[in-house]
N, C-alpha and C positions, 0 to 999 in steps of 0.2 A: 411481448417480454419484456421485463425489466433485468440487465446484466451489466455490472459490475466489474469492472477493470482496473487490476492495477500494477502499473507499472513500474520499474523501478531504476536506478540512476544511471547503470550502466549504459540498457539500451537510449536512453535520452541522453546521452552522451550526442545523438545524430535525433535531433529529435524530426526531421521530415520521415525517417528512418522507422520511428516510432507511432507517427501515426499512422504508416500504412499497414504495420504490426496490430492496431486498434480499430482502423477500419474495415478489415479481415475479420474480424469477430463483430463489432459493435451492431448495436440490433437500434429501431428507432425510439426506443429509451434507456441509454448506456449512461452512467455513470464513471469517470475518471479515477480514479486516485495514486498520485504518481509521490514515489520516493525522490532520491537524493543523495545517497550516501556518499558516493564519487563525488558530485559537485560541492558539498560540505565540506570533507577534506580536502577540497583544492580551495577554496572561501576563506579554511581553520588557516593555511598555509599562509596565505596572501595577506592576513592577520597575524600574523606569528602568535598565535594560540595554538599551547600544543593539546592537543587530545588524547584521551585514553577510555577504555573499553575496561567494562567490567561484564562478565557473563554474554558477551555480545553485543549488548549495549551502553550508546555512549556517553562518558559521563557530562553532563552539561552541567558549566555553572554559567553566571550572566555573560560571559565574554562570549561564550560557546553559541550560549541562544541568539544572542547578534551576529554572528557565523551563520545559526541555523535559517535565519531566519532571512537574512542577506540570499541565501543558498535558493534557499525555496521560492522566495517569494521575488525574488529580483531577478531570479536566473531562471531558475527550471519553469515555477509554473507561466511565467506572460512568453516562452519560448513555446513550450508545448500548448499553449491558447492560441499563441499567432500563428503556428505551424498548423495546427486543426482547423482552424479558420479558414487558412489560408488555402487548407483541401477542401474546404465545400461543408465543414462539420460544425455545427451550431455553438462550437464554447463558447464557455463562459463560470472562467476564475473565482472560484467560491472558497473565502477564506473567513473562515466564523461559524461556521455549520457545524465542527470537530470539539467536543470539549470533552476534559481526561482528568483526573484526580493526579496528586502529587504520587508518584511510585515512592514508596520507604524506603531505606538505604543509602548507598553511596553514589547515588548516581545525580542527586541535585536535581537541577528542572527538566523531569523526565516523566511522561505521563503513561497512566496505566488506567483498565476500568472506562477504554474509548467510547464513547456515546458522540451518533451522528442525529443531528438535528432532521428527523422524516421530514415534517410538515415542510420546512425550506426544501429540499431535496425533492419532494415530492411535488413540490408547484412549478417548480423551475422543470420537472420533467413533463408534468402535463400542459408546459407551455411550448412544448418541443424542442427544451434547450437541453444542450449535454454538461452538465455540473462537472467542474476538474477542479480534483482537491487535495490541497498541498498534506502534509503530513506533519502538520504545526497546529497544536489544539490550544482551546480557551480553557485555564486552568483557572483554580478559585480565586489567586491572587500574583498569577502571571502566565506568561503563554509558556505552554511544554512542548519538549520535543517529546513526540510518538514516535513509534515503530508503522513503518507503513503496512505491515500484513497485518498487525490489528485494526488500522483504522481501515483497511480497505474492510474485514469484515465485518466490522462494526458499521460500516454504512451497507453492507449487503442484507444486513440482519435487521436496518431499518424501514431499508425498502423492500422487505421481506421479497428479493429479488431470488430471480429462480437457480441464475447462475452467474456464478464468481468466477475470475477469470484472472490469476498471478501469468504476468508477463515475463517472464526469465533471462537472463543467459544462459540457462542450464538445461538440457533438455526434458528434466521434469525429476520425479522421485526415484534414488536407485538402490535395487538390491544388496544383497553381500558380495555378489557378483560383480557389482560395476552393471546391473542391466538396467534399462529401466522397468518401474512397472507399472504395466499399464493402465491397472483398473485397482482400486480397494477402497471398502466401506469402511474401513478400521484405522485412523488419521493418530489415535491414541496409541496404538501396537508399534506404529511406526516412530513416535515419537521417543520410542526409548530401546529401538534396536539399535546394538552396536554398530551396524555400518550407516545410519544416519548422524549429521554433526552439523556443526556453523549454524550456518544460517538457514539451513532447512529445517532447526525445530523451532523455532520461534514461526516458521511458513506453515509448516505441520499444526502448531497449538491454533493458528490463526482459521484453518481449515474445519478443524476440529471446535472452535468455537461457530464458525458459520451453520454448520452443518447443526451443530446444538441447537443455531438460532432459525432454524427451516429454512435453510438455502437448499435445492435439491441437488444441486450438480456445483462442483470443484473443478477446478483443472489447473494443474499446476505444471507448466510444462505439456507432456504428451501424457503425466497420469491423470486419470478420470477418478475422482471422488464421487461416491454418489450414484445417482442416474438409475437405481435398479440394480448394478451389474454385481 
């Protein structure tokens, strides 16, 4: 069974602990997509580059993009691959397997319409490797900063995997009373619910993209989408 795991920047502050979480759900055919928002923000501060957001997406000019690349490739990817291999997993860092189109609007070098290279990723999985993919895409004229959840959905659809798991620092999708929703088949309805906000909206959008693309089960914390529930 092929699975895709997406892990975010908060959990990646402790790479060893992050790998323990990945190992609990990894199959013999698993691809890992990692974000790094926290590490990017820290890198921007070090480089004295101001950061701003529009609709939850980081506005990315050329200086910001340099910080994004430094954080994702120079810090997060290397630490995660190193720790995965130290704990016995056949991880290999893969940059260049994700492409995107530049998003129209005030965001600058931000990508949308993310696509993953199915042939390359499948070849690595068939060879017993664990691809580890940063959320930095190739655009037509530049690298592009891309949303981690959207990237994970694109990888899951490209691989036609059975399961996509979002490892996150939140318990799951919560209802209006603050209780975790255990199962759902309607991420589109939750996206527009008044009790869902912030980073959960793009995550639910990615859930819908994955399910529309044929992924059978998507997990966000304890919330399970699909699986016949």
